[in-house]
N, C-alpha and C positions, 0 to 999 in steps of 0.2 A: 632635072637632070636626075637619074638614083646611082649611084655607086654601090655594085654588091662585092662583100666584103663576108670573108671566112668560107664559102660555098663559090663552087665552080660549074658555071653550064656539062661539063661532063659527069662530074661526080653525084652534084647535088640539081639535078635535072628536076625529079618530080617537086623539091624542096623551092625553087625559084617558080617553079607552077604553080604553085601553095601562093608562094608569094604574090604573085601575079594575079590569079584569080577573086584574090581579096579586092578589089579594086575595079572589079566585074559591074558594071551596073545595072546586069542584070542576076548577078549572084543569089541564091534561096538564106534561106538562113540556116536552113542545114546545112550545106557544103560551104555556108559561110563560118562557120561554128565547129567544121570539118576541118576544115581550110587552118585552123589554128591550131586542132590539137595539133596534127601534122607537123604546121612549124614547130610546135612547142617541143614536143621532139626530137624534131632535130637538132632544136636550139639545146638540149639536156646531154642527144649525143654530143655536141662540140663541147658544151661543161664538160666534157667527164674528158675528153682531151684538154682544156683549154687548164683543167687542176691536175690531172696526170693521174684520176681520180682519189685523189688525196685531200678528200673531203673535211673530216673530221665531223664532230655537232654541228647540224646545220638548219639553220630555219629557211624556209623560201615563204616572200609575199609574197603579194600580188592585190590589185585592187578587185572589189568584187566581180566587177563584170569579165575580169581575166580567169577569175576561180577555175571553174568549170570544163573550159576550152585550153587555151595559151598555156594557164601553168599549169593543168591537171596534163599533160602533154608533158612540160620539165619534169615533172613530178616521178612520169612513170620511166622515165628517159636516162633519167644518173642516177650512177653506182653510190651514194650516198643510203647509207642503214636508216632507215625511220626518218626522216629528218621530216622535224614541226612545221607549224604550217602556220603562216599571221598574213588573213584578208581582211580587209578596210573596202571601206564602205567611205568615200568619202562627196562630197557638193563642191565647186567650182563659185569662185564672185569673184567677179570681174573689180578693182578699185582703183584703174582707170581705163577708162574707154582708146581712147588715144595712142596709149603704149601699150595698150594689153595686158596691163599690170594684174596679173591675176593670183586669189588663196585659195588655197583649197583645206578646208579645214573637214578632221577626218566623223562623222557624224555617232560613227559604232566602228567596232574591229571584235573580232575573232584571232582568238592568240593561244598558241597553245605551248605550254613550258618546255623550257632548254637552257640545260647549264654546261656552262665555260660556251658557249658559241666561237667556235673557231672561224665558219662560214656561214654566211649570209647572202642569199640568191633573192634579188629584188627583180619579179616581171612584169612587166608590164609593155603593154600591144604596139606604144608607141611614145616615142619619149622626143616630145617638142617645146615645151617649155618646160622647165624643172619642176611648179607648184607641186606636184601632186604628187611626184616622185621623194622630192625633200619632204614633204608635210610627212612621209609612211618612214623614210630614215629618220627623221630628228625625233619620231613616234619611238623608234626602233633602237639606235643606238645606245642610249641614255641607259633600255634597260639590258640588253643583251651582248653590249660591247664587244663584238665580234671581231678577228684578225682581219679578215680582210671582204669585203662586198664583190659582191658580181654582181654588175644594173646589166640586165638582163632582155632586148627587145626585139622583138624582126624588123623594124623601124624606128632611125633613127632621124632628128633635123642635123644640119650641118653644125650646128653653132651649138647643139647639147650635149656636148660633154662638155665642153668648156663651160659653159653657164651653170652646169649643177658644179662642175668644181670649183668653180668661182663664192657658189652657196653657202661652201665649208669653209673647216680652219685645214689646214694642213695636215693635221696630226690624224684629222676624218678621211679630206680626200685622197690625201697619199694610200688606203686601203682599197679607192676602190680600183675596179676592173669592170672593163666595157664589154659587152660582147654583143652583135646585131649583126645580121646579113646587109640589110642595105643604110647606104646613108643617102638623102633624098636632100635636094637640095632647095625645091621651088616653097614659095609660102604664098598663096593666098593673100589680097586685104583681107580676108575675112580673116585669116590664123590656121588655114584648112593645109598639113601639107598633099604634094601632087608628085607621086600616086598617093604616096604614104602607106593606109588601107582602106582606102575605097570611102571614106568621109568619118560620120560620125560611127563610132565602133554599138555603140545602144543599140540602136535600133536596128544593125545588122545581125545583132545578134539576139533577133526579141523580145531586147529588156525595154522597151520604150524607151524612152529621154531622161535627162538625167536625174530629172527628180524620181521619176517610174522604178529606174533600172535602182536607188541605191532600197526601196521594198521584197527588192527579188533578192534569197539566200539562195544560194548556191548548193545541190547540189552535196557535190565535197564537201559540206564545213554540215551540211545535215548528219550522212554518217561520219564522219570523222567525232562531230559532240553527242552523237547517239540522240540525233531528235528526230 
C-alpha cells in the first residue's frame, strides 16, 4: 500500500505520474532517467518551500547512480547559491541473510569543499534500510558538521525514518528533516519495496548490476571536476 505525502493529485499530477511510471515494467532506460530527473526537480521545489529558501552554505550528497538524474533535478530546482556536491560509490555486503543485516562501505567518493556548512541535503532514490544513507552520513558529518540535514527520497519504506534515527545519537538525529513523496508499506521476502521504484535501480538506469554501476562516473561529476 502507498500513501502520498507532500503532493496531491490536483496540484502535482505530473509528478505522481512520473512516480507511477517508475514501476511500469515496460519503461525504457531513457524514460526512467527522465522520470527521475522530473521527480528530482519536484523534490527541489518542495525543499524550497520546506526551507523557506533559507539554505545558507549547502552541500548536496548522493550515490553515484542517483547523481545524473534524481540529484541533478534537485540541484537544478533548489534556490541555494552554488551548492557543493558529494557523490559516493557504495558497495553492499550482506552480513546476515536471515535478518537481512547489510553493510554499505564507500568504495570511492567525490567531495567538493565547503566551509561552515549550514544545510546538508542527502538525496536517495529510495530509502528502505538505512545502510547506504548511514554510511554516507557518517562519512560527511564528522567533516562538515552541518546545522540541519535534509534526507530526501521519492519513496521511503514505512519504517525507514525510525530506523535511521535510531542509528544515530540524539544530537545528530535531531538535525534530520525528512522529505518524501510516497510511503510504501509492503516489502517482499527478497527485500524489495512494492511498488517502490520498480525494482533494482541500477539496471533500470542502464548502469548494469551492483558491481558494474560502480564503474560509472556521472556526467555531473565530470563537468564539475573538469574531467
